[in-house]
C-alpha positions in Angstrom: 79.7 126.1 -28.3 82.3 125.3 -25.6 85.7 126.4 -24.3 88.3 124.6 -22.3 90.1 126.3 -19.4 93.1 125.0 -17.5 96.1 126.4 -15.7 99.2 125.7 -13.5 100.7 124.0 -16.5 104.3 124.5 -15.3 105.7 123.4 -18.7 104.0 120.0 -18.5 102.0 119.5 -21.7 101.0 115.8 -21.8 97.5 116.5 -20.7 96.8 118.3 -24.0 96.7 115.0 -25.8 94.2 113.5 -23.4 91.4 116.2 -23.2 88.7 114.7 -25.4 86.9 118.0 -26.3 90.0 120.2 -26.8 90.2 120.1 -30.6 86.5 121.0 -31.0 86.5 123.9 -28.5 86.0 127.5 -29.6 89.1 128.3 -27.7 91.4 127.5 -24.8 91.9 129.7 -21.7 95.0 129.5 -19.6 94.6 130.8 -16.1 98.3 131.3 -15.3 101.6 129.6 -14.5 102.5 128.6 -18.0 106.1 128.1 -16.9 108.4 127.4 -13.9 110.1 130.8 -13.8 110.7 130.0 -17.4 111.9 131.8 -20.5 109.8 133.0 -23.4 111.1 129.9 -25.3 109.6 127.7 -22.6 106.3 129.5 -22.9 106.3 129.2 -26.6 106.8 125.5 -26.3 103.7 125.2 -24.2 101.7 127.4 -26.5 102.8 125.5 -29.5 101.8 122.2 -27.9 98.3 123.6 -27.3 98.0 125.1 -30.8 98.5 121.6 -32.3 95.1 120.9 -30.9 93.5 124.3 -30.9 94.8 127.6 -32.4 92.5 129.9 -30.4 94.2 130.8 -27.1 93.8 133.4 -24.4 96.4 133.3 -21.6 97.6 135.3 -18.6 100.7 135.0 -16.4 100.7 133.5 -13.0 103.1 134.0 -10.2 105.6 131.5 -11.7 105.8 133.4 -15.0 108.3 136.2 -15.6 107.7 139.6 -17.1 109.3 138.3 -20.3 106.6 135.6 -20.6 103.9 138.2 -19.9 105.4 140.3 -22.7 105.3 137.3 -25.1 101.6 137.0 -24.5 101.1 140.6 -25.3 103.2 140.4 -28.4 101.2 137.3 -29.6 97.9 139.1 -29.0 96.5 136.5 -26.7 97.0 138.3 -23.4 94.1 138.1 -20.9 95.6 139.9 -18.0 93.7 143.1 -17.1 91.8 142.7 -20.4 88.3 142.0 -21.5 87.4 139.9 -24.6 84.2 138.8 -26.2 83.7 135.1 -26.4 80.3 135.2 -28.0 77.5 137.7 -28.4 76.5 138.7 -24.8 79.3 136.6 -23.2 82.5 138.3 -22.1 85.7 137.2 -20.3 88.1 139.2 -18.2 91.3 138.1 -16.6 93.7 139.1 -13.8 96.9 137.1 -13.4 99.8 137.0 -11.0 99.3 136.4 -7.2 99.8 138.0 -3.9 103.2 137.4 -2.1 104.2 133.9 -1.4 107.0 132.5 0.8 108.9 131.5 -2.4 109.6 134.9 -3.9 108.2 134.0 -7.2 108.5 136.4 -10.2 104.8 137.3 -10.6 103.8 138.6 -7.2 101.9 141.9 -6.3 100.4 143.4 -3.2 96.8 142.6 -2.3 95.9 146.3 -3.0 97.2 146.0 -6.6 95.2 142.8 -7.2 92.1 144.5 -5.9 92.7 147.6 -8.2 93.3 145.4 -11.2 90.1 143.5 -10.6 88.0 146.7 -10.3 89.6 148.4 -13.2 89.2 145.5 -15.5 85.6 144.8 -14.4 84.8 148.4 -15.3 85.5 147.6 -19.0 83.1 144.6 -19.0 79.8 146.3 -18.5 78.6 145.7 -22.0 78.2 141.9 -21.4 75.1 140.3 -20.1 77.2 137.4 -18.8 80.8 137.5 -17.6 83.5 134.9 -16.9 86.3 136.0 -14.6 89.6 134.3 -14.8 91.8 135.2 -11.8 94.9 133.2 -11.0 94.7 133.5 -7.2 91.7 131.9 -5.6 89.3 133.7 -3.2 90.3 133.6 0.4 88.5 131.4 3.0 87.1 129.1 0.3 87.4 125.5 -0.5 89.9 126.4 -3.3 92.7 128.1 -1.3 93.6 125.5 1.3 97.1 124.1 1.6 97.8 120.6 2.7 98.2 121.7 6.3 94.7 123.3 6.3 95.8 126.9 6.0 93.8 129.3 3.8 96.1 131.3 1.6 93.9 132.9 -1.0 93.1 136.5 -1.5 90.3 138.3 0.4 90.4 141.0 -2.2 89.4 138.4 -4.8 86.7 137.1 -2.5 85.2 140.6 -1.9 85.3 141.3 -5.6 83.4 138.1 -6.5 80.8 138.9 -3.8 80.4 142.4 -5.1 80.5 141.9 -8.8 78.6 138.6 -8.9 80.0 137.3 -12.3 78.4 134.2 -13.7 81.6 132.1 -13.4 85.0 132.4 -11.9 87.9 130.1 -12.9 91.0 130.2 -10.7 94.1 128.1 -9.8 97.4 128.7 -8.0 96.8 126.3 -5.1 97.3 122.9 -6.7 96.0 120.8 -3.8 92.7 122.7 -3.7 91.2 121.6 -7.0 87.4 121.6 -6.9 84.4 123.8 -6.9 82.8 126.3 -4.5 80.1 128.9 -4.4 81.2 132.4 -3.3 78.3 134.8 -2.9 76.1 133.7 -5.8 79.0 132.7 -8.1 80.4 129.3 -9.0 84.1 129.2 -8.6 86.2 126.4 -10.1 89.9 125.6 -9.5 90.9 122.8 -11.9 94.2 122.2 -10.0 97.5 121.6 -11.7 97.2 120.6 -15.3 99.5 117.6 -14.9 96.9 116.3 -12.4 94.4 116.0 -15.2 92.0 118.7 -14.2 90.3 121.2 -16.6 87.1 123.1 -16.9 84.6 122.7 -19.8 82.5 125.9 -20.4 79.3 125.6 -22.4 77.2 128.4 -23.8 74.0 127.7 -25.6 70.7 129.6 -26.1 72.1 132.4 -23.9 72.8 130.0 -21.0 76.2 129.6 -19.5 77.3 126.4 -17.7 80.6 125.0 -16.6 81.9 121.8 -15.0 85.1 120.5 -13.6 86.5 117.5 -15.6 89.4 115.2 -15.2 91.2 113.0 -17.7 
């Protein structure tokens, strides 16, 4: 069985028609930034475009999503933010969306301390799973996945410390479009597929109790 994860969609849906294994996935995971400060109608348009390929969605807001979009995800029963879901027996997924403050005053920003608290509180709900996937919109600080074009690291050290401490099997992140790629933080593989319009996504496979993931590009 497999799942597809992607994020930083920003209302651009053309990639959905190009992902070869989207229709056969057990589900689709959205890491954040469904819209560009958009309305619930804009988010619904993105979700509808995805559902034409796969009806099973989990999604969380990023820093570019408003509280109205976050409420829509809760109303539709697909919210991943600060929640834990079972993907398969023994395999769980938890999510934390939004981001720490940016220079752009985006709608979904919280302090680093809040992000750290959300991660710990949500992880406390996930202890029943032998293997855990963590989806966090903001990448870990001082990694290959949080670097701006000018070389500045802008990720969250709270996220990094959480990964090093909790040691989940897999972390999928986003937020910094130009830092798509993979890294190892502590003992954990971390993948940032970059902006969806750039063609990046993550394929997650789970077979015989073994979890694997790889970064793909259309």
